[in-house]
C-alpha positions as CSV (number, residue, x, y, z in Angstrom):
1,M,-14.0,13.4,-22.1
2,N,-15.7,12.8,-18.7
3,E,-17.3,15.7,-16.9
4,L,-17.2,16.8,-13.3
5,P,-20.4,16.9,-11.2
6,P,-22.4,20.1,-11.4
7,G,-20.9,23.0,-9.4
8,F,-17.4,21.5,-9.3
9,L,-14.4,23.4,-10.7
10,L,-11.2,22.1,-12.3
11,R,-8.1,24.3,-12.3
12,R,-4.4,24.4,-11.8
13,P,-3.2,24.7,-8.2
14,E,-1.4,27.8,-7.0
15,L,1.2,27.8,-4.2
16,A,-1.5,29.1,-1.9
17,D,-3.4,25.9,-2.5
18,A,-0.7,23.7,-1.0
19,E,-2.1,23.5,2.5
20,G,-5.6,22.6,1.1
21,I,-4.1,19.9,-1.0
22,V,-2.2,18.5,2.1
23,A,-5.5,18.5,4.0
24,L,-7.0,16.4,1.2
25,L,-4.0,14.0,1.2
26,V,-4.2,13.6,5.0
27,A,-7.9,12.9,4.9
28,G,-7.2,10.1,2.4
29,D,-4.3,8.8,4.6
30,I,-6.6,8.6,7.6
31,A,-9.3,6.8,5.6
32,D,-6.9,4.4,4.0
33,L,-4.2,3.9,6.7
34,G,-5.8,5.1,9.9
35,R,-3.2,8.0,10.4
36,P,-1.7,11.0,8.6
37,D,1.1,10.1,6.2
38,S,1.5,13.3,4.1
39,T,3.3,16.6,4.9
40,L,3.4,20.1,3.4
41,E,7.2,19.8,3.1
42,D,7.0,16.6,1.0
43,L,4.4,18.1,-1.3
44,L,6.5,21.2,-1.9
45,A,9.5,19.0,-2.5
46,D,7.6,17.1,-5.2
47,W,6.8,20.4,-6.9
48,T,10.5,21.2,-7.2
49,H,11.4,18.0,-8.9
50,P,13.5,18.5,-12.1
51,R,11.2,19.0,-15.1
52,F,8.1,19.2,-12.9
53,D,5.9,22.1,-14.0
54,R,3.0,22.8,-11.7
55,S,1.2,24.7,-14.5
56,R,1.3,21.6,-16.8
57,D,1.6,18.6,-14.4
58,T,-1.0,19.2,-11.7
59,W,-4.7,19.7,-11.4
60,I,-7.1,20.2,-8.5
61,V,-10.9,19.9,-8.3
62,V,-12.7,22.4,-6.1
63,A,-16.2,21.7,-4.6
64,P,-19.0,24.3,-4.5
65,D,-18.0,25.1,-0.9
66,R,-14.5,25.9,-2.3
67,A,-12.9,22.9,-0.6
68,I,-10.2,21.1,-2.6
69,V,-11.6,17.6,-3.1
70,G,-9.4,16.2,-5.9
71,Y,-5.7,16.4,-6.8
72,A,-3.7,14.8,-9.6
73,W,-0.1,15.0,-10.7
74,A,2.2,13.5,-13.4
75,W,6.0,13.6,-13.5
76,D,8.3,12.0,-16.1
77,R,10.7,10.2,-13.8
78,V,12.5,9.0,-16.9
79,P,12.2,12.0,-19.3
80,H,9.1,11.5,-21.6
81,V,9.2,7.7,-21.1
82,D,8.2,6.6,-17.6
83,V,5.5,9.0,-16.5
84,Q,4.6,8.5,-12.8
85,A,1.2,9.8,-11.8
86,D,-1.3,9.8,-8.9
87,V,-4.9,10.6,-8.2
88,H,-6.3,11.7,-4.9
89,V,-10.0,12.3,-4.1
90,L,-11.4,13.3,-0.7
91,P,-13.0,10.1,0.7
92,E,-16.5,11.4,0.8
93,H,-16.3,12.4,-2.8
94,R,-14.8,9.2,-4.2
95,G,-16.8,7.3,-6.8
96,K,-18.8,10.4,-7.8
97,G,-17.1,11.0,-11.2
98,I,-14.0,13.0,-10.2
99,E,-11.5,10.2,-10.7
100,P,-12.3,9.6,-14.5
101,V,-11.9,13.3,-15.2
102,L,-8.5,13.4,-13.5
103,L,-7.4,10.2,-15.3
104,D,-8.4,11.8,-18.7
105,L,-6.1,14.7,-17.9
106,L,-3.2,12.5,-16.7
107,E,-3.5,10.3,-19.8
108,G,-3.5,13.4,-22.0
109,R,-0.4,14.7,-20.3
110,G,1.2,11.2,-20.9
111,R,0.4,11.4,-24.6
112,E,2.1,14.8,-24.7
113,H,5.3,13.2,-23.3
114,A,4.9,10.3,-25.8
115,A,4.9,12.8,-28.7
116,V,8.4,14.0,-27.8
117,A,9.9,10.8,-26.5
118,P,12.9,9.2,-28.2
119,A,11.8,7.5,-31.4
120,E,12.6,3.9,-30.3
121,A,11.3,4.2,-26.7
122,G,8.1,2.7,-25.3
123,V,6.1,5.1,-23.2
124,H,3.8,4.4,-20.3
125,L,1.8,6.1,-17.5
126,A,2.4,4.5,-14.1
127,I,-0.1,4.7,-11.2
128,F,-0.2,2.9,-7.8
129,A,-3.5,1.6,-6.4
130,K,-4.5,-0.5,-3.5
131,P,-5.3,-4.1,-4.5
132,G,-9.0,-4.7,-4.8
133,G,-9.9,-1.1,-4.4
134,A,-12.1,1.1,-6.5
135,L,-9.2,2.9,-8.2
136,A,-7.6,-0.4,-9.2
137,A,-10.9,-1.5,-10.8
138,L,-11.2,1.8,-12.6
139,L,-7.6,1.6,-13.9
140,A,-8.2,-2.0,-15.2
141,S,-11.4,-0.8,-17.0
142,R,-9.4,1.8,-18.8
143,G,-6.8,-0.7,-20.1
144,Y,-4.1,-0.4,-17.4
145,V,-2.2,-3.6,-16.5
146,R,-0.8,-4.5,-13.1
147,V,2.9,-4.9,-13.5
148,R,4.3,-5.1,-9.9
149,T,3.4,-5.1,-6.3
150,Y,5.2,-3.0,-3.7
151,L,5.1,-3.4,0.1
152,R,5.3,-0.9,2.8
153,M,7.1,-2.5,5.7
154,T,7.2,-1.0,9.2
155,I,8.7,-1.6,12.6
156,E,7.6,-0.3,16.0
157,L,11.0,0.4,17.6
158,K,9.6,0.0,21.2
159,A,9.0,-3.7,20.3
160,G,12.8,-4.1,20.1
161,Y,15.3,-4.8,17.4
162,P,18.8,-6.4,17.1
163,A,21.8,-4.5,18.4
164,A,23.7,-2.4,15.8
165,G,27.2,-3.2,14.8
166,A,29.4,-3.0,11.7
167,P,30.6,-6.3,10.0
168,P,34.3,-7.1,10.2
169,G,36.4,-4.7,8.0
170,I,33.5,-2.2,7.6
171,E,33.3,1.2,9.2
172,I,29.9,3.1,9.3
173,R,30.2,6.8,9.3
174,R,27.8,9.7,9.0
175,F,27.3,11.4,5.6
176,R,29.6,14.4,5.0
177,Q,27.7,17.1,3.2
178,G,29.8,18.7,0.5
179,I,32.1,15.6,0.3
180,D,30.1,12.4,0.0
181,E,27.3,13.4,-2.5
182,R,28.9,12.0,-5.7
183,P,30.3,8.8,-4.2
184,V,27.1,8.0,-2.5
185,H,25.1,8.8,-5.6
186,E,27.3,6.5,-7.6
187,L,27.0,3.8,-5.0
188,I,23.1,4.0,-5.0
189,E,23.1,3.8,-8.8
190,D,25.3,0.7,-8.7
191,S,23.2,-1.0,-6.0
192,F,19.9,-0.3,-7.7
193,S,21.0,-1.1,-11.3
194,D,19.4,-4.5,-11.3
195,H,16.1,-3.4,-9.9
196,F,12.8,-3.1,-11.7
197,R,12.2,0.4,-13.1
198,F,15.8,1.4,-12.6
199,A,16.9,4.4,-14.6
200,R,20.1,6.4,-14.1
201,E,19.6,9.8,-12.7
202,P,21.8,12.8,-13.5
203,H,23.8,13.9,-10.5
204,D,22.3,17.3,-10.3
205,E,18.8,15.9,-10.3
206,W,19.7,13.4,-7.6
207,V,21.1,16.2,-5.4
208,S,18.0,18.2,-6.0
209,R,15.6,15.4,-5.0
210,R,17.7,14.0,-2.1
211,V,20.1,16.5,-0.6
212,L,18.0,19.6,-1.2
213,H,14.8,18.0,0.1
214,P,13.5,20.2,2.9
215,E,13.6,17.2,5.3
216,F,17.2,16.2,4.5
217,D,19.4,15.9,7.6
218,P,23.0,14.7,7.1
219,E,23.0,13.4,10.7
220,L,20.6,10.7,9.6
221,W,22.4,9.5,6.5
222,F,25.0,6.7,7.0
223,V,27.7,5.4,4.7
224,A,29.5,2.0,5.1
225,W,33.2,2.1,4.1
226,D,35.5,-0.7,3.2
227,G,38.8,1.1,3.7
228,E,38.6,4.1,1.4
229,E,35.7,2.7,-0.7
230,P,32.0,3.4,0.1
231,V,30.1,0.1,-0.2
232,G,26.8,0.9,1.3
233,A,24.5,3.8,2.2
234,V,21.2,4.5,3.9
235,L,19.2,7.7,3.2
236,P,16.5,8.2,5.8
237,Y,14.2,11.2,6.4
238,V,11.8,12.3,9.2
239,F,8.2,13.0,8.1
240,G,6.2,14.2,11.1
241,D,6.4,11.4,13.6
242,L,7.5,8.8,11.1
243,G,11.1,7.7,10.2
244,W,11.2,6.9,6.5
245,V,14.0,5.0,4.8
246,R,14.0,6.5,1.3
247,E,16.9,4.3,0.0
248,L,19.2,1.6,1.3
249,G,21.8,0.3,-1.1
250,V,24.9,-2.0,-1.0
251,K,27.2,-2.4,-3.9
252,R,26.7,-5.7,-5.6
253,R,30.2,-7.0,-5.0
254,A,29.8,-6.3,-1.2
255,R,26.5,-8.0,-0.7
256,G,26.2,-10.9,1.7
257,R,28.4,-9.4,4.4
258,G,25.7,-7.9,6.6
259,I,26.3,-4.4,5.5
260,G,22.7,-3.6,4.7
261,K,21.5,-4.9,8.0
262,A,24.1,-2.9,9.9
263,L,23.1,0.3,8.1
264,L,19.4,-0.3,8.8
265,L,20.0,-1.0,12.5
266,E,22.2,2.2,12.8
267,T,19.2,4.1,11.3
268,F,16.8,2.6,13.9
269,R,19.1,3.7,16.6
270,A,19.3,7.2,15.2
271,F,15.6,7.5,15.0
272,E,15.1,6.1,18.5
273,L,17.5,8.8,19.8
274,R,15.1,11.3,18.3
275,R,12.2,9.7,20.1
276,L,10.6,8.3,16.9
277,N,9.0,4.9,17.3
278,R,7.7,4.0,13.8
279,V,10.1,3.4,10.9
280,S,8.8,2.5,7.4
281,L,10.2,1.9,3.9
282,G,8.9,0.7,0.6
283,V,10.1,-2.4,-1.3
284,D,9.4,-4.3,-4.5
285,A,7.7,-7.5,-3.4
286,E,9.6,-9.3,-6.2
287,N,12.9,-7.8,-5.4
288,A,15.6,-10.4,-6.4
289,T,18.2,-9.3,-3.9
290,G,16.5,-10.6,-0.8
291,A,15.6,-7.2,0.6
292,T,12.3,-8.3,2.0
293,R,14.0,-11.1,4.0
294,L,16.5,-8.6,5.3
295,Y,13.8,-6.2,6.5
296,E,11.9,-9.1,8.2
297,S,15.1,-10.2,9.9
298,V,15.3,-6.9,11.8
299,G,11.7,-6.9,12.9
300,M,9.9,-5.1,10.0
301,R,6.6,-6.4,8.9
302,E,4.3,-5.8,5.9
303,E,1.9,-3.0,6.7
304,E,0.2,-2.5,3.4
305,R,0.7,-3.2,-0.3
306,H,0.1,-1.3,-3.5
307,D,-0.1,-2.5,-7.1
308,L,1.7,-0.6,-9.8
309,Y,-0.4,-0.2,-13.0
310,H,0.9,0.7,-16.4
311,L,-1.0,2.2,-19.3
312,T,1.0,1.8,-22.5
313,L,0.9,5.0,-24.4
314,R,3.3,3.9,-27.1
315,G,5.0,0.6,-27.7
316,A,8.8,0.3,-28.1
317,R,9.9,0.4,-31.7
C-alpha cells in the first residue's frame, strides 16, 4: 500500500466536510477548466444515490493545516459490476503521492464489490481522466485500459441558435410532475438501450437520482408527444450559471424526424429566459446515433474531452 506524505491524514468525510470538499472540487475546476463547475447541491445529491454509503464509498485527505486536499469516491452504478469512481486532489498537491493512496482505496472497494457480484459477471472499476494528463498516465501504469472518449459540448447562447419549433405531428409539452415520471423513464431507457455502458435502472432509483435531485425543476423538462405517446424527452438542470442537459433521448422508432433537435432548442430558449448563457452536455464521442452531429447542428462545440479508463477486477465467466 502507498502512504501519504508526513503530516497528512486520511479519513471518511462527515456531512460537515461537504463545503470543504466543494472548495477542493472548485479549485480543480478552475485549474483545469478556467471556471467553477461543481456545486454543493450536486455533491450532496451524489451522496444520496441508491446504494451509496458515505462511510464505505468516500475518503478525504486532510493536510497539516486541516484543509481538505484530496477526495475520492466509488459507486456501483450497476450493482457490484460497473463501479464508477473518481479522484480529486487540490492542484498544488497533485503529484505528491496522494493519488496512489486514493487509488489503492478505490481498487480495494472495487474488489469488495467483485466478491459479491453475480457469479457470471465481469467486474471493473471505471475512472475518467483528461487525455495526456498525469492521472491518465498513473492509471495506465496501474493496468487501467482506455475504453472510450467522452466530449463535453457547449454553446454560448448569445452567439445565436436556430429557432425552436416542433416537427409536423409532434407536440412539445412541459413535464408533468406526478404524471410523467414512469413514461419518461421508460422512454429514456428505450432511447439509451443501444448506448455504450447502458444498464437498466429501477424506476425508484431513477426517480431518486433525477426527480428528487435538489436542482430538479419540472419547468425545464420537456416531453415530445406523438398523439398520446411520448417519443422524446430532455432533462436539463441549472448548476450555478450553467445550464446542463443531463439526458436527451428519442425513441428509436421516432428518430430522424427532428425531435431531438426541437427538444434541445426548446431547452436553449428556456435557459435563455432565465438569463443563462452557457449550456453544456456530455456525449460519447463514438455514439452511433449521430448525437454529436445533432449538437453541432445547433451550434454546440467541443469544449473538452475525457477518456474513460477501466480496470478489470474480475473477468466475465
